[in-house]
Every structure is written in C-alpha cells, then in structure tokens.
N, C-alpha and C positions, 0 to 999 in steps of 0.2 A: 407687535407690530411690525419694511423694507420696501424702499420702491426703487426700480419698477416692480418689483416683486411685491412688494406691500411695505406700505409706509407705518411708522411706529403708530402706536397707541394715541387718541387724543390727549390731551392734557387740561384739566379742569381745576376747580378747587371747591370744597363744600365745607368743611372747616377750613377748605382753602383752594389750595392751590390754586388698546389700551390707544400691535401693539406693536411687528408682527411685521417685514416681516413679509410680496406680491411681485410678480415679474411682467414683463409685457410681450405677448405673443398673439399671433393670429392667423388667417388661413387664406387659400383660395389662391388664384392666379390661373393656372393651367401650365403650358409647356411650350417651351420654345425647343424646337429640334432644328439640326441641320445636317446635310450631307452635301456632298459635291459642293460644298462653298470654301473649295481651298483655293491657295493663290492661283491666279489666272486659269481657276476653273476646273484644274487637273491634279490628278492624283499624286502622290508622290514619287520621288525615283525616278521622275521623266516619265512615267508611264498616265494613258490617257485613261485609266481605268478609274471608276469611282472607291473611294474610300470606303472601307467596311466600318469604320468608328462611326457611331450615332451620338451625337451629342445632344442630351437634354437639359433644357434650364428649366427649371421647375415654375418659375413666373414666365409667363407669356410674356410676349414683346407688346407693349401698349397695355397691360392690364393694371388694373387698380385692385386695392385689396388684397395685395400679394401678402403672404405670411412672414412674419417677422422672426419666426422661428425653423422654418424648415425650406426656406429656399435655399437653393443649392445647385450644383452641376452634377449631372452623372452622363458616364459614355458607355456604352456598348460596343461590345466587339473592337476596343482599342484601351489605349489609354491616354490621358490629359497629358499635355505638356505644359500648357500655359493658361492659366482663369486670371481676370483683371476684374474687379469689382470697384465703382467708385460711385459718388455721391453725384448725381448728374447736377451739371450747372456749375459745380465747385471743383469736379477733379480729384476731392478727398478719396484716398483711398482707403477700401475696406480691406483691413488684414483676411486671409483664409487659409486654409491649408488644403494640399491635394492629398488623397489617403495615398497609404503606403503602396496599395496595387493601382493606382493611379485610376481608378475607376469613378472617383466622385472628389468633389470640392465642396466645401462648407464654411461660410465665416465663421471669425473667431469669437465674435461677441455676437450678440443678439442685435437685430436690426431695429433702428426707429420707426417707430409709426409716422403716418401722412409723410414718408421721403421717397423720393424720387431715386432711384439707382440705377446702374449701367454696369452688364456684365456682357463680356467678351472671353470667349474661351475657344482652344485651339486642343486637336488632338489628333494621334495618328494609331493606323491600324498595325495588324502585325507585319504587313509589309512594307511599312512606312510611309502609307501613302496619307497626306493629311487632310484635315476639315475643320471647317471653323463653323461657331454659331455665337449668334450675340441678341441681347435683350434689354428692352430699356421699358420698368415697370416703377409703380408706385404702391408701397405698403398700405395696408388698410390704415385709415384717420383714426385721430382720437374721437372723433363725433362719432364714428361707426364701431368703436369697439369699447369694451369695458375689460377692467382689471381689477382686480381684490387685494387691497391690504390685510396681510394674515399676522396671526402671532399664533405660537412661538415660532422664531426664525431658526436656519438649517444649524443644527450643530451647537445648540443651547442645551443648556442641564436646567430644568424646570421642578417645581413642587407638584406634588400629586393633584392639584384641585386645578390646573391649568387645561382650560379649555384649547381647542383649535379653533381660531375666531378668525372669520372673512368678513371685512367690510367694502362692498363693492361701490366701484366710483357711479354707478348708474343703477337705476331701479330694475331690478329683474323680475320680468313676468314669468318666464318660463323657467319655473324654480325645480323643476324635476329634472329638465335637460342640465341645468349646472348642477345641480347636488350631484346628479349621476355622474358625471365627469371629474369628481374629487372623490377620492378614497380614502380613508382613516384606518391605520390599524396597529395593532401594539402586540410586540411577542409575547405578551402574556395571554393572548387569546381571547382578551375581553370583547366584546362587541360593542362597537363603536356606531353611534347613529347620530344624524344631521337634525338640525332643527334650525327654522326661520323666524327670526325676530324682525317682523317688517319685510320690505322689497330689497333691502340692502344688505342685512345682515345674516350670517349663516356660521351657528356655531356646532362643535361636534364633540361630544364626550361620551364616557360608558356609564353605566348603571351606577356603579360605585366610582369613589376616587380610581385614579390609575394605580397600577402596581408600584411599589418603588422599584425601581432599577431597571424597570421595562424600557423598551424600544420603541418609540412610535413613529409611523412612516407616514407621511401625507402626500398621496399622489394626485399633481394638477395637469388635468388633460383638458384645458379650456379651449384650447387655439382651435378657432372656427368653430366652436360650439354658439349656437345662436341663444343670447339671454333675453332677447324683447326683440320687437320689431324692429329693424335697422340696425343692429347693434351685436356682435360678435366678440366672443374671448380671444385673447392675445397672451393665454398663460400655459407654459409646459415645461413642469419642474418637479423633482421629485425632493421631498423636503424631510430630513431625519432630525429628532430631538430625543433626549434621553429622560426620564423621570428621575430625579434623584430621591433622597431617603424620604421619608412621610413626615411631616411635622404638621400638626394640627392645633391649633391655639383655640381656647375658650374664655370669652370675656363673660363674666357673670356679673351683672349689674346691679343685682341684690348686695352680693358681698363686694364690690367694686373691686375684681380680681380678675387674675388671668393666669390659666393653667396652661403650659405649653407642653405637649407630649409630642415626642420624637420616635418613631418606631414603637410604639406601643408604650413607651416608658416616660414617666413624667420628669421633664427636666427642672423646670421650675415654678412656682406659683409667685406673681408680682403684684403689688397695687396697682390699681389704674385709676383714671379719673373718667367715665363717661359723659354722655349728655346731660345737661341739667333738665329739670323738669319741663321747662320752657322749649328745650331744643333737644328734644330725647334721639338716642342710637337707634338706628335699624336693628330688627333682630336679625338671624339667618345667617346661611354660610357665605362667607364674602373670601374672594381670591387676592392676593396681592398683585397688582398690575404692573405698579412702578413702585420705585425707590430712589430717593432724593437723601445725602446726607444733610443738605439743608434747602429749605425751601421758601418762598415767600407765600403767606397766606392773607386774601385779602377778601373781608366779606362780601364787596360790591360783585365779587365773580359770582356769588351763589345767591344773589338779591338779598342779603340783609344788609342793606346800607351801608353805614360805617361801624359795625360794629366790632371790627379789628382790622386792624392791617399790621400784621407781622413780619417783618423783612426775612428773618433766619429761623424759621422753625426746623427743628432740628431731628434728624433720624424719621423722616417723614414715608411713611408706604400707605400706595392708594389703595383703599377698599371698594369705593364706587366712582361711576363716571359723574355724579352729581356733586361728590366732594367729599365722601368721608373718608379719612384717613386712621389709621394709627400713626402716632408720631410723639416724638419728645415735648416733655413741656417744662421749661424752665422757671415760668412767670406764675405758677400755679402756688406757690405760698405766700404769694403776696395778698393775704388777709383770709386765707382758705386754710382749713384743717388739714391734717397730712393725709397724702396720698392715700386711696383706699377706703376714705371715709364718707366722699361724697362727689357725685357728679357733677363738672361745673362748665364743659365744654360745650360746643355750639352743635355737637350730634360726632365728632370725633373721639377716639380714643386715645388719652393722653396718659404717656409714661413719665414717670420723672427722670429729669435730664439737666444739664446745663447749658449755659449759653456757649454758642461756639462748637458744638457737638464735638468736645473734649471729656474726657474723663470717663471713669468707670462707674457707669451707671445704668439702669433697669432698660432705658431707653437704647442706649449702646447696645448694650447686650444682645437684646431681642433684634435689632437693626442687623446687626453682625451674624445672628442667628439664622437669620431668615432669607428667603430667595424669592425671587417672583414665582406667582402660581403656588406657593403656600397657602394653606386655609386658614380664616381667623371666623370662628364662630360666635356669634353675640346670643346672648339669651337673657330672658327675664326682666328685658325692656319693656317700658308700656309703649312704645312703638310700634309700627306695624313690622310684617318681613320685607325685606328688601326686595326690589322688583327682579326678576332673573336676567332680564337684559340691561338694568341698571350697574356698568361693569362687567365684568366675568362670571357672572353671579349665576349662571344656568342650573345650578346645583339645587336652585330653591324651587325649581319645577319639578312636578312629581315625574316620576321614569314614563309612567303610564301616557301622562299628556304631552311629555318630550317625543315620545315614540310616534304616538297618535297622529300627530302635527307635523310629522317630518314628512318631506316631498319625495324620501327616497323610494 
C-alpha cells in the first residue's frame, strides 16, 4: 500500500491484530500567455519592436482546478530567462528547473491540491527582446478530486500471488473511464485484467499466479479523468515492481500440517494448529499482505468479546482483512497436545514459537522464508472459502467471472 501515491493497506485483527502505495494529480486550467509585456512595453536592446518570444503558462490566470502534475511554463521563439513560482499569500517559493534548451520550466515537486499559486516568467527572443507573463491560479480541490492508494509500491519485490490493488478515497461511478486509464503489463506476457470490488476498490491480476522473476509495470494516467459527477483524478505516475521466487504453502486442516513449496520443490512440512471446531479457518487461496515480527492481537477488534488479548504475538503475517493471520504461537502447549494434533485457534493458523520472537522455531523459519505476496492455501477446513475481497484474495474468484465483470 503510499500517500499521496497511496496509503498503506489498512490493518485489522481476526485472530487479531492491505497496502500500496497513490499520488495526487489533476488537470485543467487553460493557458496564460503574454507578448509585448516587456519592461516599459518595449522590446529589448532599445528596439520598439515586439519580442518574438511567446510565453505560455499552462494554468490560466484566475483559473481553478489546475493540474497538480502538468502545470508549467513554455516559450516559443525564445528562451526563458527567469521563472518564479510561489504559494500565493505566503510567498513560499516553489522550486523548479528551466530545461537545458531554455524552452520550458516545471516544478520539481508535485503541487498541492486546493492551493493558490503565482507564476511570473520572463523570456527573450533571438534578438534579445524581452517579454514577460504572469498567472495566479488555484489547483483542483480535494473535494473535487480523487486519489487511489495502491499496492505494491514502486521498486518492491513481491510474491507470485500479489495483485495490484487500488483503494480510491471516493466512490467511482465511471468505472470504465478510470480503469481504462490504468494499465498493468508484465514482462512475462501474461494477460492482466482489472476487476472492481464495489465502487472504491479495483484489483488487477493475471489468470494464474505471476511468473517468478517477471517485471510488472503499472501506468497510472488519471490526471483529469472524470471518476464521478464533480470529481476528477489527480494521479499520473509509472510504477514498476518485481516478482520474486515462487512460494506457495498449503495448510491441510485434516493433518494439521503445512507444506512449503518454493519454485516447485518442497522445502519443509511443519505441524500447525488451525482453527478450533468452534472458530474454523477459511478455506482458499490467501495472500500475505502484511508482516509483523510482533503484534498485539485483541479479540475485541474482531467482535469476539474478551476471548483473548495477547500483546506480543510473534512472527505474524496477515492473510485476510477480517483478521486471519498465520503466526507464531508460544502459548499452545499450555494444556494442549503437541502441534499437529489439534486445531485450537480462533481461525488463525498457528506455528510453534517462543515468546519474544527469538530462537530457531518453525514460526521464525517460515516468517524469514516468506515475503509479501506469497500464497498460503488452506484446504479441508469445515469452513467456507474466503471471500475474494477479504484481503488480497481475488484468486478465489474464477477467471471467467473476473473477466466477465471487468469494466475494461
């Protein structure tokens, strides 16, 4: 989950306790240009001729709804000599750079939404005649724009099950327009399709897990795109991430074991403790969305009254938004049979561990061996299959349904 690009994923708890990750951009404005606005109304070098330089400021003087991404200055038939941009009313300077050829200027950083700015620019033509232009404008407001928090973030390496997932801060009614301005491609050549879960979440994935070692590119081109009545997008960015090795672990509730397979080879089979008969564990394909060396798990966060409150659950990895984790369990042996004999949790998958998240334990080994985006499959549980939108678990929706209900 990165803001303004995208806020990290939300955190909950079911046994206790995604992601990604969104940028702010916007469009519009118009242009402000000026000729013959040189000092004393005359051209340079003492000439009375008009300067051929033509300055264009992308945001028109007096405009509102200006882009926070594309606002800048250009000049035709001349070179910029100076550009100053400030926050109106405060005088705070906005750093920027004139291009090497002197033909354009842009801010170094993305502008803020709902902020009033002033730009003044001067330029000279080939004969040294000067001209100037200025504009005062306001960028698009937060009320009239939307952003999407996304995961995974740029430059990360994730497991083969990691979808691209957007959560928008406002409800989207024109889903087709928004989805068509986000493209996700893979170096593996796999077809990637988007799917909406409600009006504020859009996920992308291929039919099968990503190919290990592939590079995935996400192009966000939402600046100025209408998402619903009165709101437009403000994001424009390219994000790339890498798919790591393939690791898929299978929890068998019948045998109370988990088998870890990496790149087609079994690494290890370890005993586990799944949900008890009263609090069963979901079946299905679940993706690790968060990792915590230690975390507090409080049953009140998952509507289980005062069933438990453990301040230091070790080696915890989130599998669902509703609170399913796979985690270390140091309290299991208090009156229970050895690991691998009986499910005793409130729906989580427990691994043998010690208090303090130290020592050579199965839980620590699995935690150290896992990354965000790895897949954990649970089978043979008496519970239902996990909902596709409960966590990053869209793999549980058949491909035919995923594609059929895409807005792309």
